[in-house]
ROMAR-474625 format. One record per residue (C-alpha): residue in one letter; x, y, z. Coordinates in nm, 2 decimals, always signed. Last residue first. Layout:
// ROMAR-474625
+-----+--------+--------+--------+
| res |     px |     py |     pz |
+-----+--------+--------+--------+
|   A |      X |      Y |      Z |
...
+-----+--------+--------+--------+
//
This chain:
// ROMAR-474625
+-----+--------+--------+--------+
| res |     px |     py |     pz |
+-----+--------+--------+--------+
|   G | +13.78 | +17.56 |  -8.75 |
|   E | +14.07 | +17.34 |  -8.85 |
|   N | +13.99 | +16.97 |  -8.80 |
|   L | +13.97 | +16.90 |  -9.18 |
|   F | +14.31 | +17.06 |  -9.25 |
|   N | +14.47 | +16.89 |  -8.95 |
|   L | +14.34 | +16.55 |  -9.08 |
|   I | +14.48 | +16.64 |  -9.43 |
|   D | +14.82 | +16.72 |  -9.29 |
|   S | +14.82 | +16.40 |  -9.07 |
|   F | +14.74 | +16.18 |  -9.37 |
|   M | +15.01 | +16.35 |  -9.58 |
|   E | +15.27 | +16.30 |  -9.31 |
|   D | +15.19 | +15.93 |  -9.29 |
|   K | +15.19 | +15.90 |  -9.67 |
|   C | +15.52 | +16.08 |  -9.73 |
|   T | +15.71 | +15.77 |  -9.83 |
|   D | +15.46 | +15.70 | -10.11 |
|   N | +15.12 | +15.53 | -10.13 |
|   H | +14.91 | +15.83 | -10.03 |
|   I | +15.15 | +16.04 | -10.24 |
|   E | +15.03 | +15.85 | -10.55 |
|   H | +15.19 | +16.07 | -10.81 |
|   R | +15.55 | +16.09 | -10.70 |
|   C | +15.74 | +16.19 | -10.39 |
|   D | +16.09 | +16.34 | -10.38 |
|   P | +15.97 | +16.64 | -10.16 |
|   Y | +15.60 | +16.66 | -10.08 |
|   L | +15.44 | +16.97 | -10.22 |
|   K | +15.19 | +17.16 | -10.00 |
|   L | +14.95 | +17.42 | -10.11 |
|   K | +14.69 | +17.65 |  -9.95 |
|   V | +14.37 | +17.80 | -10.07 |
|   N | +14.09 | +18.03 |  -9.97 |
|   K | +14.01 | +18.20 | -10.30 |
|   G | +14.06 | +18.56 | -10.40 |
|   N | +14.08 | +18.51 | -10.78 |
|   A | +14.46 | +18.56 | -10.79 |
|   K | +14.49 | +18.31 | -10.50 |
|   L | +14.30 | +18.05 | -10.71 |
|   L | +14.52 | +18.12 | -11.01 |
|   E | +14.84 | +18.09 | -10.81 |
|   Y | +14.73 | +17.76 | -10.65 |
|   V | +14.64 | +17.61 | -10.99 |
|   R | +14.98 | +17.73 | -11.12 |
|   K | +15.16 | +17.57 | -10.82 |
|   V | +14.99 | +17.24 | -10.91 |
|   G | +15.11 | +17.27 | -11.27 |
|   K | +15.47 | +17.35 | -11.16 |
|   G | +15.49 | +17.07 | -10.90 |
|   Y | +15.66 | +16.81 | -11.12 |
|   N | +15.43 | +16.88 | -11.41 |
|   G | +15.12 | +16.80 | -11.19 |
|   V | +15.07 | +16.47 | -11.37 |
|   P | +15.45 | +16.42 | -11.38 |
|   D | +15.46 | +16.39 | -10.99 |
|   K | +15.81 | +16.45 | -10.87 |
|   D | +15.71 | +16.74 | -10.64 |
|   G | +15.45 | +16.51 | -10.49 |
|   S | +15.11 | +16.67 | -10.46 |
|   I | +14.87 | +16.85 | -10.23 |
|   L | +14.63 | +17.14 | -10.29 |
|   F | +14.41 | +17.22 |  -9.99 |
|   V | +14.10 | +17.42 | -10.07 |
|   P | +13.89 | +17.61 |  -9.81 |
|   L | +13.54 | +17.68 |  -9.96 |
|   D | +13.41 | +18.03 |  -9.86 |
|   S | +13.56 | +18.19 | -10.17 |
|   S | +13.33 | +17.97 | -10.37 |
|   I | +13.48 | +17.82 | -10.69 |
|   N | +13.33 | +18.02 | -10.98 |
|   K | +13.63 | +18.24 | -11.07 |
|   F | +13.89 | +17.97 | -11.08 |
|   W | +13.64 | +17.76 | -11.28 |
|   D | +13.57 | +18.05 | -11.51 |
|   K | +13.93 | +18.06 | -11.63 |
|   R | +13.93 | +17.70 | -11.75 |
|   N | +14.13 | +17.45 | -11.56 |
|   C | +13.85 | +17.22 | -11.43 |
|   L | +13.69 | +17.21 | -11.77 |
|   S | +14.01 | +17.12 | -11.96 |
|   L | +14.10 | +16.83 | -11.73 |
|   L | +13.74 | +16.69 | -11.72 |
|   K | +13.72 | +16.72 | -12.10 |
|   M | +14.05 | +16.54 | -12.14 |
|   L | +13.93 | +16.25 | -11.92 |
|   D | +13.59 | +16.23 | -12.10 |
|   V | +13.77 | +16.22 | -12.44 |
|   M | +14.00 | +15.95 | -12.31 |
|   A | +13.69 | +15.76 | -12.19 |
|   S | +13.55 | +15.76 | -12.55 |
|   L | +13.89 | +15.66 | -12.69 |
|   T | +13.89 | +15.36 | -12.46 |
|   F | +14.10 | +15.38 | -12.14 |
|   K | +14.36 | +15.10 | -12.08 |
|   F | +14.36 | +14.81 | -11.84 |
|   N | +14.63 | +14.76 | -11.58 |
|   C | +14.43 | +14.86 | -11.28 |
|   L | +14.14 | +14.63 | -11.23 |
|   K | +14.34 | +14.34 | -11.38 |
|   D | +14.60 | +14.39 | -11.10 |
|   N | +14.95 | +14.27 | -11.19 |
|   E | +15.10 | +14.62 | -11.25 |
|   Y | +14.92 | +14.77 | -10.95 |
|   K | +15.05 | +14.50 | -10.72 |
|   G | +15.40 | +14.54 | -10.84 |
|   I | +15.39 | +14.92 | -10.82 |
|   V | +15.26 | +14.90 | -10.46 |
|   E | +15.54 | +14.66 | -10.37 |
|   R | +15.80 | +14.88 | -10.54 |
|   D | +15.71 | +15.18 | -10.32 |
|   K | +15.88 | +15.48 | -10.50 |
|   T | +15.53 | +15.58 | -10.63 |
|   L | +15.32 | +15.63 | -10.94 |
|   W | +15.60 | +15.73 | -11.19 |
|   D | +15.75 | +15.39 | -11.18 |
|   Y | +15.44 | +15.25 | -11.36 |
|   S | +15.60 | +15.14 | -11.69 |
|   S | +15.82 | +14.92 | -11.47 |
|   L | +16.19 | +14.89 | -11.39 |
|   G | +16.27 | +15.21 | -11.58 |
|   E | +16.41 | +15.38 | -11.27 |
|   F | +16.25 | +15.72 | -11.33 |
|   G | +16.36 | +16.00 | -11.56 |
|   K | +16.08 | +15.95 | -11.82 |
|   N | +15.78 | +15.75 | -11.68 |
|   Y | +15.52 | +16.02 | -11.75 |
|   K | +15.65 | +16.10 | -12.10 |
|   G | +15.41 | +15.90 | -12.30 |
|   F | +15.10 | +15.98 | -12.09 |
|   A | +14.87 | +16.19 | -12.30 |
|   L | +15.03 | +16.18 | -12.64 |
|   N | +15.14 | +15.82 | -12.59 |
|   Y | +14.78 | +15.72 | -12.50 |
|   V | +14.64 | +15.89 | -12.80 |
|   T | +14.88 | +15.71 | -13.03 |
|   K | +14.82 | +15.38 | -12.86 |
|   S | +14.45 | +15.41 | -12.93 |
|   I | +14.21 | +15.18 | -12.75 |
|   Y | +13.89 | +15.15 | -12.95 |
|   K | +13.57 | +15.15 | -12.75 |
|   E | +13.42 | +15.46 | -12.91 |
|   G | +13.48 | +15.36 | -13.27 |
|   H | +13.79 | +15.36 | -13.50 |
|   I | +13.73 | +15.66 | -13.73 |
|   V | +13.48 | +15.87 | -13.52 |
|   K | +13.68 | +15.79 | -13.20 |
|   K | +14.00 | +15.90 | -13.38 |
|   F | +13.85 | +16.24 | -13.45 |
|   T | +13.72 | +16.27 | -13.09 |
|   A | +14.07 | +16.18 | -12.96 |
|   Y | +14.22 | +16.45 | -13.19 |
|   M | +13.96 | +16.72 | -13.09 |
|   I | +14.00 | +16.65 | -12.72 |
|   G | +14.38 | +16.65 | -12.74 |
|   F | +14.37 | +16.98 | -12.94 |
|   K | +14.16 | +17.13 | -12.66 |
|   S | +14.41 | +17.00 | -12.40 |
|   L | +14.72 | +17.14 | -12.57 |
|   P | +14.73 | +17.47 | -12.37 |
|   N | +14.73 | +17.26 | -12.05 |
|   P | +14.61 | +17.43 | -11.73 |
|   G | +14.72 | +17.26 | -11.41 |
|   A | +14.71 | +16.90 | -11.31 |
|   T | +14.60 | +16.73 | -10.99 |
|   G | +14.77 | +16.48 | -10.76 |
|   C | +14.54 | +16.55 | -10.46 |
|   V | +14.28 | +16.83 | -10.43 |
|   V | +14.13 | +16.83 | -10.08 |
|   L | +13.81 | +17.03 | -10.06 |
|   K | +13.63 | +17.18 |  -9.76 |
|   K | +13.28 | +17.23 |  -9.64 |
|   Y | +13.11 | +17.03 |  -9.91 |
|   N | +12.75 | +17.04 | -10.05 |
|   K | +12.71 | +17.42 | -10.08 |
|   P | +12.91 | +17.48 | -10.40 |
|   Y | +12.74 | +17.21 | -10.61 |
|   N | +12.85 | +17.29 | -10.97 |
|   E | +13.20 | +17.43 | -10.88 |
|   C | +13.25 | +17.18 | -10.60 |
|   V | +13.17 | +16.89 | -10.83 |
|   L | +13.40 | +17.03 | -11.10 |
|   R | +13.70 | +17.03 | -10.86 |
|   S | +13.60 | +16.68 | -10.75 |
|   I | +13.60 | +16.54 | -11.10 |
|   F | +13.94 | +16.69 | -11.18 |
|   S | +14.07 | +16.56 | -10.85 |
|   G | +13.92 | +16.21 | -10.92 |
|   M | +14.13 | +16.21 | -11.24 |
|   S | +14.43 | +16.24 | -11.00 |
|   H | +14.29 | +16.21 | -10.64 |
|   G | +13.98 | +16.38 | -10.52 |
|   M | +13.90 | +16.47 | -10.16 |
|   L | +13.56 | +16.60 | -10.03 |
|   F | +13.44 | +16.70 |  -9.69 |
|   M | +13.08 | +16.68 |  -9.55 |
|   P | +12.98 | +16.84 |  -9.22 |
|   L | +12.73 | +16.63 |  -9.02 |
|   D | +12.36 | +16.71 |  -8.98 |
|   P | +12.25 | +16.37 |  -9.13 |
|   C | +12.44 | +16.04 |  -9.13 |
|   M | +12.24 | +15.79 |  -9.33 |
|   Q | +12.08 | +16.06 |  -9.54 |
|   T | +12.42 | +16.22 |  -9.59 |
|   V | +12.55 | +15.89 |  -9.71 |
|   T | +12.29 | +15.88 |  -9.99 |
|   D | +12.36 | +16.24 | -10.08 |
|   S | +12.73 | +16.15 | -10.10 |
|   F | +12.66 | +15.88 | -10.36 |
|   A | +12.44 | +16.09 | -10.58 |
|   I | +12.67 | +16.39 | -10.55 |
|   V | +12.97 | +16.19 | -10.67 |
|   D | +12.76 | +16.04 | -10.94 |
|   N | +12.69 | +16.38 | -11.08 |
|   V | +13.06 | +16.44 | -11.16 |
|   L | +13.13 | +16.10 | -11.32 |
|   Y | +12.80 | +16.12 | -11.50 |
|   K | +12.90 | +16.45 | -11.66 |
|   W | +13.24 | +16.31 | -11.77 |
|   G | +13.06 | +16.04 | -11.96 |
|   N | +12.93 | +16.29 | -12.20 |
|   N | +12.84 | +16.04 | -12.47 |
|   H | +12.86 | +15.66 | -12.50 |
|   A | +12.96 | +15.62 | -12.14 |
|   I | +13.25 | +15.54 | -11.91 |
|   F | +13.46 | +15.28 | -12.09 |
|   G | +13.79 | +15.18 | -11.94 |
|   L | +13.67 | +14.85 | -11.79 |
|   E | +13.34 | +14.76 | -11.96 |
|   S | +13.46 | +14.44 | -12.11 |
|   Q | +13.54 | +14.31 | -11.76 |
|   D | +13.17 | +14.28 | -11.68 |
|   K | +12.89 | +14.48 | -11.53 |
|   V | +13.13 | +14.76 | -11.43 |
|   T | +13.08 | +14.91 | -11.08 |
|   K | +13.31 | +14.65 | -10.92 |
|   G | +13.63 | +14.82 | -11.04 |
|   H | +13.61 | +15.10 | -11.30 |
|   G | +13.42 | +15.21 | -11.61 |
|   L | +13.19 | +15.42 | -11.40 |
|   N | +13.37 | +15.52 | -11.08 |
|   D | +13.42 | +15.27 | -10.80 |
|   F | +13.29 | +15.41 | -10.47 |
|   G | +13.39 | +15.62 | -10.17 |
|   F | +13.36 | +15.65 |  -9.80 |
|   C | +13.50 | +15.78 |  -9.48 |
|   V | +13.29 | +15.85 |  -9.17 |
|   Y | +13.54 | +16.06 |  -8.97 |
|   G | +13.64 | +16.01 |  -8.61 |
|   N | +14.02 | +15.96 |  -8.62 |
|   E | +14.01 | +15.59 |  -8.67 |
|   A | +13.77 | +15.64 |  -8.96 |
|   F | +14.02 | +15.88 |  -9.11 |
|   F | +14.31 | +15.63 |  -9.09 |
|   S | +14.10 | +15.35 |  -9.22 |
|   M | +14.01 | +15.55 |  -9.53 |
|   I | +14.37 | +15.63 |  -9.58 |
|   R | +14.47 | +15.27 |  -9.57 |
|   D | +14.17 | +15.14 |  -9.76 |
|   F | +14.24 | +15.37 | -10.06 |
|   R | +14.32 | +15.10 | -10.31 |
|   D | +13.98 | +14.95 | -10.24 |
|   I | +13.83 | +15.26 | -10.42 |
|   Y | +13.93 | +15.15 | -10.77 |
|   E | +14.21 | +15.20 | -11.03 |
|   T | +14.23 | +15.30 | -11.39 |
|   M | +14.19 | +15.67 | -11.35 |
|   G | +14.17 | +15.82 | -11.00 |
|   H | +13.96 | +15.77 | -10.69 |
|   V | +13.71 | +16.00 | -10.53 |
|   I | +13.72 | +16.02 | -10.15 |
|   H | +13.43 | +16.14 |  -9.94 |
|   F | +13.49 | +16.24 |  -9.58 |
|   L | +13.19 | +16.28 |  -9.34 |
|   G | +13.22 | +16.46 |  -9.01 |
|   K | +13.33 | +16.46 |  -8.65 |
|   I | +13.18 | +16.12 |  -8.54 |
|   E | +13.20 | +16.02 |  -8.17 |
|   G | +13.28 | +15.65 |  -8.13 |
|   K | +13.21 | +15.34 |  -8.34 |
|   P | +13.37 | +15.50 |  -8.65 |
|   I | +13.20 | +15.41 |  -8.99 |
|   F | +13.40 | +15.32 |  -9.29 |
|   I | +13.18 | +15.32 |  -9.60 |
|   K | +13.22 | +15.12 |  -9.92 |
|   G | +13.13 | +15.15 | -10.28 |
|   Q | +12.97 | +14.99 | -10.59 |
|   L | +12.79 | +15.24 | -10.81 |
|   T | +12.50 | +15.07 | -10.98 |
|   H | +12.49 | +15.10 | -11.36 |
|   I | +12.23 | +15.19 | -11.62 |
|   N | +12.05 | +15.50 | -11.51 |
|   D | +12.36 | +15.71 | -11.60 |
|   T | +12.31 | +15.89 | -11.27 |
|   S | +12.45 | +15.58 | -11.10 |
|   P | +12.23 | +15.39 | -10.86 |
|   V | +12.39 | +15.35 | -10.51 |
|   A | +12.55 | +15.04 | -10.36 |
|   L | +12.72 | +15.05 | -10.01 |
|   A | +12.94 | +14.78 |  -9.86 |
|   R | +13.00 | +14.83 |  -9.49 |
|   I | +13.32 | +14.87 |  -9.29 |
|   E | +13.32 | +14.90 |  -8.91 |
|   Y | +13.53 | +15.13 |  -8.69 |
|   E | +13.74 | +15.12 |  -8.38 |
|   M | +13.90 | +15.44 |  -8.26 |
+-----+--------+--------+--------+
//
């Protein structure tokens, strides 16, 4: 099916920035709306392939650059900085602000949500706080409960007080991501993302990807991770919301499948409607790995299910 792509700008809930996004609109019969939330240190244009696929299959597909990312920043100095305080709340509420705008453009159609990586943390909290907005949730490249997350928040907050909110701490970065590349080829510090060398090369040389999070944003990231893995989250997610957990079994973010399985187990233990698929020998960005076509089809089948 043919489609058109339009730019879409929506005011952020921080009342400072404008969320810069895009929307893929099929020219034939539309089945529903599919909102994609991108991850840390990237931007929505990196999801063009999957967004094109869903537009070709009858879904209005859309997303935007999160605060501190991509075209939403006012200048390059804002990359990696979300907000002075509680930036994680703006990240969550911005998803609703953007999807509400699209809903007004395309009323009376079911809305589906997918979040990748940090976007999965955001999306999980969105569906907890706005349980009636989305019909189904796709959780891609997520992480499970981490007993050290509260310590990480305290330590990053302490460093923030000493060095300032926009300081980039190598120590905090190493604590959070230092082991991600262990066991991979060692050709790049981003080998853990995907087996596709072309994707890694583009990421490595992209100024909208190779920046670092400030201490303030690291606190926001850790809070998102902690909040979407607390016991109440597993209880609060609606039993009427089908959840599809997907990840590469070589993804260090999901502890090589173990963390994702733990999320699945805790949702099942709380009586939720959830299914899980791990893609063999695939890494963090499964939408950019050798399983991408299979992944796209799996998500499409999930959305099409009655």
